[in-house]
C-alpha positions as semicolon CSV with decimal commas, in nm:
position;residue;x (nm);y (nm);z (nm)
1;X;-0,293;-1,829;2,036
2;X;-0,378;-1,628;1,725
3;X;-0,114;-1,661;1,454
4;X;-0,014;-1,378;1,221
5;X;0,212;-1,356;0,917
6;X;0,397;-1,022;0,914
7;X;0,547;-0,914;0,581
8;X;0,810;-0,638;0,561
9;X;0,911;-0,567;0,201
10;X;1,249;-0,402;0,154
11;X;1,398;-0,215;-0,138
12;X;1,732;-0,055;-0,052
13;X;1,638;0,027;0,310
14;X;1,768;-0,279;0,500
15;X;1,840;-0,110;0,834
16;X;1,494;0,045;0,848
17;X;1,332;-0,284;0,742
18;X;1,489;-0,475;1,032
19;X;1,385;-0,200;1,275
20;X;1,029;-0,223;1,140
21;X;1,030;-0,600;1,189
22;X;1,162;-0,560;1,543
23;X;0,883;-0,315;1,627
24;X;0,629;-0,568;1,497
25;X;0,788;-0,848;1,700
26;X;0,772;-0,635;2,015
27;X;0,400;-0,579;1,952
28;X;0,332;-0,955;1,910
29;X;0,375;-1,067;2,270
30;X;0,033;-1,229;2,266
31;X;0,048;-1,362;1,909
32;X;0,235;-1,639;1,733
33;X;0,330;-1,675;1,369
34;X;0,608;-1,563;1,140
35;X;0,783;-1,243;1,038
36;X;0,928;-1,247;0,689
37;X;1,161;-0,977;0,567
38;X;1,162;-0,980;0,188
39;X;1,432;-0,815;-0,017
40;X;1,273;-0,715;-0,345
41;X;1,587;-0,773;-0,554
42;X;1,760;-0,455;-0,434
43;X;2,065;-0,361;-0,644
44;X;2,275;-0,319;-0,330
45;X;2,374;-0,542;-0,037
46;X;2,029;-0,522;0,126
47;X;1,981;-0,897;0,150
48;X;2,317;-0,956;0,315
49;X;2,271;-0,656;0,544
50;X;1,924;-0,768;0,657
51;X;2,053;-1,120;0,715
52;X;2,339;-0,994;0,934
53;X;2,122;-0,754;1,132
54;X;1,849;-1,012;1,182
55;X;2,092;-1,275;1,305
56;X;2,243;-1,025;1,549
57;X;1,907;-0,912;1,690
58;X;1,710;-1,066;1,974
59;X;1,373;-1,207;1,870
60;X;1,090;-1,357;2,074
61;X;1,133;-1,734;2,081
62;X;0,770;-1,797;1,982
63;X;0,811;-1,622;1,645
64;X;0,974;-1,762;1,329
65;X;1,173;-1,482;1,167
66;X;1,317;-1,525;0,818
67;X;1,494;-1,312;0,560
68;X;1,410;-1,403;0,201
69;X;1,508;-1,283;-0,143
70;X;1,218;-1,244;-0,388
71;X;1,448;-1,297;-0,686
72;X;1,292;-1,019;-0,893
73;X;1,161;-0,668;-0,844
74;X;0,804;-0,703;-0,965
75;X;0,687;-0,409;-0,756
76;X;0,504;-0,363;-0,427
77;X;0,227;-0,613;-0,497
78;X;0,449;-0,887;-0,635
79;X;0,698;-0,852;-0,350
80;X;0,430;-0,864;-0,083
81;X;0,263;-1,157;-0,258
82;X;0,590;-1,347;-0,237
83;X;0,609;-1,261;0,132
84;X;0,250;-1,364;0,201
85;X;0,290;-1,701;0,029
86;X;0,626;-1,762;0,197
87;X;0,492;-1,663;0,537
88;X;0,192;-1,891;0,503
89;X;0,421;-2,179;0,411
90;X;0,605;-2,116;0,737
91;X;0,287;-2,065;0,938
92;X;-0,009;-2,219;0,750
93;X;-0,242;-2,165;1,049
94;X;-0,208;-1,785;1,039
95;X;-0,550;-1,622;1,068
96;X;-0,424;-1,279;0,963
97;X;-0,161;-1,125;0,734
98;X;-0,008;-0,793;0,836
99;X;0,164;-0,577;0,572
100;X;0,413;-0,330;0,722
101;X;0,627;-0,082;0,532
102;X;1,002;-0,099;0,599
103;X;1,007;0,269;0,699
104;X;0,738;0,225;0,966
105;X;0,746;0,169;1,341
106;X;0,459;-0,010;1,513
107;X;0,339;0,125;1,847
108;X;0,316;-0,148;2,117
109;X;-0,063;-0,189;2,096
110;X;-0,107;-0,136;1,723
111;X;-0,120;-0,500;1,612
112;X;-0,340;-0,601;1,906
113;X;-0,584;-0,324;1,814
114;X;-0,612;-0,450;1,456
115;X;-0,658;-0,812;1,562
116;X;-0,919;-0,724;1,825
117;X;-1,108;-0,511;1,575
118;X;-1,116;-0,781;1,309
119;X;-1,217;-1,047;1,560
120;X;-1,499;-0,825;1,685
121;X;-1,627;-0,728;1,338
122;X;-1,685;-1,035;1,123
123;X;-1,780;-0,835;0,813
124;X;-1,445;-0,654;0,807
125;X;-1,183;-0,822;0,591
126;X;-0,914;-0,552;0,581
127;X;-0,820;-0,302;0,851
128;X;-0,570;-0,017;0,844
129;X;-0,390;0,188;1,108
130;X;-0,376;0,554;1,202
131;X;-0,043;0,656;1,046
132;X;0,161;0,958;1,150
133;X;0,503;1,096;1,062
134;X;0,824;1,133;1,259
135;X;0,724;1,491;1,336
136;X;0,399;1,372;1,492
137;X;0,188;1,508;1,207
138;X;-0,091;1,285;1,079
139;X;-0,052;1,119;0,741
140;X;-0,351;1,039;0,525
141;X;-0,450;0,694;0,648
142;X;-0,799;0,639;0,507
143;X;-0,939;0,715;0,166
144;X;-1,245;0,714;-0,057
145;X;-1,217;0,541;-0,392
146;X;-1,100;0,765;-0,678
147;X;-1,351;0,849;-0,949
148;X;-1,452;1,115;-1,199
149;X;-1,548;1,381;-0,946
150;X;-1,235;1,322;-0,740
151;X;-1,010;1,353;-1,046
152;X;-1,149;1,699;-1,117
153;X;-1,150;1,809;-0,752
154;X;-0,792;1,704;-0,685
155;X;-0,668;1,875;-1,001
156;X;-0,854;2,208;-0,980
157;X;-0,755;2,266;-0,614
158;X;-1,025;2,523;-0,541
159;X;-1,193;2,557;-0,202
160;X;-1,553;2,609;-0,322
161;X;-1,530;2,305;-0,553
162;X;-1,376;2,093;-0,278
163;X;-1,661;2,187;-0,045
164;X;-1,916;2,111;-0,317
165;X;-1,757;1,771;-0,385
166;X;-1,663;1,694;-0,025
167;X;-1,810;1,343;-0,042
168;X;-1,580;1,261;-0,335
169;X;-1,250;1,392;-0,198
170;X;-1,019;1,090;-0,188
171;X;-0,812;1,160;0,127
172;X;-1,020;1,130;0,444
173;X;-0,728;1,230;0,666
174;X;-0,795;1,085;1,013
175;X;-1,157;0,986;1,076
176;X;-1,293;1,076;1,421
177;X;-1,372;0,712;1,496
178;X;-1,290;0,365;1,368
179;X;-1,520;0,256;1,090
180;X;-1,577;0,184;0,722
181;X;-1,376;0,360;0,453
182;X;-1,299;0,300;0,087
183;X;-0,940;0,186;0,122
184;X;-0,654;0,205;0,370
185;X;-0,288;0,279;0,319
186;X;-0,064;-0,024;0,264
187;X;0,198;0,103;0,509
188;X;0,012;-0,076;0,790
189;X;-0,265;-0,305;0,671
190;X;-0,403;-0,626;0,823
191;X;-0,619;-0,869;0,626
192;X;-0,786;-1,197;0,700
193;X;-0,605;-1,485;0,534
194;X;-0,947;-1,605;0,422
195;X;-1,005;-1,294;0,208
196;X;-0,685;-1,364;0,015
197;X;-0,803;-1,721;-0,037
198;X;-1,132;-1,588;-0,172
199;X;-1,027;-1,295;-0,394
200;X;-0,657;-1,361;-0,451
201;X;-0,354;-1,157;-0,354
202;X;-0,239;-0,819;-0,486
203;X;-0,277;-0,769;-0,860
204;X;0,083;-0,783;-0,983
205;X;0,001;-0,580;-1,295
206;X;0,051;-0,277;-1,070
207;X;0,418;-0,205;-1,019
208;X;0,368;0,067;-0,760
209;X;0,066;0,273;-0,647
210;X;-0,305;0,185;-0,662
211;X;-0,246;-0,181;-0,572
212;X;-0,393;-0,152;-0,222
213;X;-0,678;0,058;-0,364
214;X;-0,755;-0,221;-0,608
215;X;-0,730;-0,489;-0,338
216;X;-0,974;-0,306;-0,111
217;X;-1,215;-0,251;-0,400
218;X;-1,207;-0,621;-0,487
219;X;-1,273;-0,711;-0,123
220;X;-1,572;-0,478;-0,107
221;X;-1,712;-0,603;-0,436
222;X;-1,693;-0,953;-0,286
223;X;-1,917;-0,838;0,000
224;X;-1,656;-0,753;0,265
225;X;-1,582;-0,429;0,445
226;X;-1,263;-0,224;0,483
227;X;-1,222;-0,023;0,803
228;X;-0,988;0,235;0,949
229;X;-0,888;0,151;1,307
230;X;-0,810;0,462;1,506
231;X;-0,677;0,264;1,804
232;X;-0,389;0,124;1,596
233;X;-0,109;0,377;1,557
234;X;0,204;0,348;1,342
235;X;0,484;0,595;1,275
236;X;0,577;0,616;0,907
237;X;0,867;0,807;0,756
238;X;0,711;0,780;0,411
239;X;0,844;0,752;0,053
240;X;1,193;0,643;0,157
241;X;1,216;0,375;-0,113
242;X;1,015;0,554;-0,383
243;X;1,126;0,912;-0,325
244;X;0,775;1,034;-0,410
245;X;0,810;1,352;-0,206
246;X;1,110;1,462;-0,412
247;X;0,991;1,373;-0,764
248;X;1,088;1,632;-1,023
249;X;0,896;1,437;-1,285
250;X;0,626;1,178;-1,223
251;X;0,758;0,830;-1,316
252;X;0,592;0,629;-1,589
253;X;0,479;0,356;-1,351
254;X;0,248;0,602;-1,171
255;X;0,065;0,682;-1,496
256;X;0,052;0,311;-1,579
257;X;-0,097;0,220;-1,241
258;X;-0,352;0,502;-1,250
259;X;-0,470;0,413;-1,599
260;X;-0,483;0,041;-1,524
261;X;-0,683;0,095;-1,206
262;X;-0,951;0,300;-1,385
263;X;-0,968;0,092;-1,703
264;X;-0,966;-0,243;-1,521
265;X;-1,229;-0,151;-1,263
266;X;-1,450;0,095;-1,454
267;X;-1,373;0,057;-1,823
268;X;-1,152;0,236;-2,073
269;X;-1,410;0,505;-2,155
270;X;-1,432;0,591;-1,785
271;X;-1,051;0,609;-1,770
272;X;-1,023;0,852;-2,061
273;X;-1,301;1,073;-1,915
274;X;-1,114;1,074;-1,582
275;X;-0,803;1,191;-1,764
276;X;-0,997;1,464;-1,946
277;X;-1,136;1,592;-1,615
278;X;-0,787;1,589;-1,464
279;X;-0,653;1,788;-1,759
280;X;-0,936;2,043;-1,736
281;X;-0,893;2,078;-1,360
282;X;-0,515;2,113;-1,378
283;X;-0,541;2,368;-1,661
284;X;-0,791;2,579;-1,463
285;X;-0,564;2,564;-1,158
286;X;-0,264;2,678;-1,360
287;X;-0,468;2,958;-1,519
288;X;-0,579;3,078;-1,175
289;X;-0,221;3,074;-1,047
290;X;-0,113;3,273;-1,354
291;X;-0,383;3,535;-1,296
292;X;-0,283;3,557;-0,930
293;X;0,082;3,585;-1,040
294;X;0,178;3,289;-0,830
295;X;0,392;2,992;-0,921
296;X;0,224;2,660;-0,999
297;X;0,452;2,399;-0,839
298;X;0,404;2,053;-0,982
299;X;0,601;1,774;-1,142
300;X;0,760;1,876;-1,471
301;X;0,564;1,797;-1,788
302;X;0,278;1,643;-1,587
303;X;-0,002;1,721;-1,833
304;X;0,206;1,629;-2,135
305;X;0,311;1,298;-1,980
306;X;-0,041;1,219;-1,856
307;X;-0,209;1,283;-2,191
308;X;0,055;1,112;-2,406
309;X;0,057;0,804;-2,181
310;X;-0,322;0,771;-2,161
311;X;-0,382;0,825;-2,533
312;X;-0,138;0,545;-2,610
313;X;-0,292;0,327;-2,339
314;X;-0,642;0,388;-2,472
315;X;-0,536;0,246;-2,809
316;X;-0,404;-0,073;-2,646
317;X;-0,606;-0,350;-2,477
318;X;-0,628;-0,336;-2,100
319;X;-0,382;-0,597;-1,962
320;X;-0,524;-0,910;-1,809
321;X;-0,521;-0,895;-1,430
322;X;-0,219;-1,074;-1,279
323;X;-0,383;-1,185;-0,954
324;X;-0,203;-1,468;-0,778
325;X;-0,375;-1,721;-0,559
326;X;-0,233;-1,826;-0,224
327;X;-0,001;-2,114;-0,296
328;X;0,356;-2,228;-0,275
329;X;0,599;-1,939;-0,312
330;X;0,863;-1,980;-0,584
331;X;1,199;-2,089;-0,448
332;X;1,494;-1,854;-0,478
333;X;1,867;-1,902;-0,462
334;X;1,914;-1,678;-0,159
335;X;1,728;-1,728;0,164
336;X;1,804;-1,775;0,527
337;X;1,616;-1,859;0,845
338;X;1,666;-1,697;1,183
339;X;1,545;-1,920;1,465
């Protein structure tokens, strides 16, 4: 039997996290392994709530389900790294690691589709699902890597430019068939355990955003492939923990992650040019909206915050990558096992 470690990382959404884990368990009839629900140091009673709900739920007897407390909120990457290391301690023979958002529901065949795809395509190290919302509308599930052209295209928001730069537009929406992409959304992502052994886990320098982009880029630079798997479908509410859809002002950690991704992977000069192209594109978009006498909805002070952050970041050294190897997870004071 193929073993899988499933990691569900919670931050203040305990009820949803347990439902997500239950949907994964229901989809693992033919697979063994462990499901670990990680509370990422939520400032509420999430850990206790997940523990109670998990103990009260019915779980397949062939799966080891545990609720663990990370002990610190180091962000998406750090929390999932804790879950991966903990899960592999519980099930060291796991061939795959499956990352599932707490606000997601796995369709019955979704995990099987990912496993079958990876087992049939030896060059593929990371595979992602077709993600859709509660309303049935498709979410962006597959992406190209961001770069200079994409920074300008996404900021200027003009049809002719988008058509001209169509091969650089980051969101690929839903590809017509399973196959290679740049990166896949971390809401439903399966990776070979061996790729984590080779390239390390998520870079914990990222607090939130760009961490799965960076992971997929590192995998591809190591000679592996990242694919979107159309046969694997997952329902995702989206942005429940982060509130991204309701931001009135873009949080600092988004600017930090964006800058770090560009400067780490392409160099600081590349990063500042990317910012300049974003500023030019956004300014042209706002000018066009002004001429058309239309509002220009966007996060408050976006250009000011982007420029001020990136100028300061340019004058500082790029942080050293905080990439953890697979190893023993740090022990915490709060943890429980559900058998």
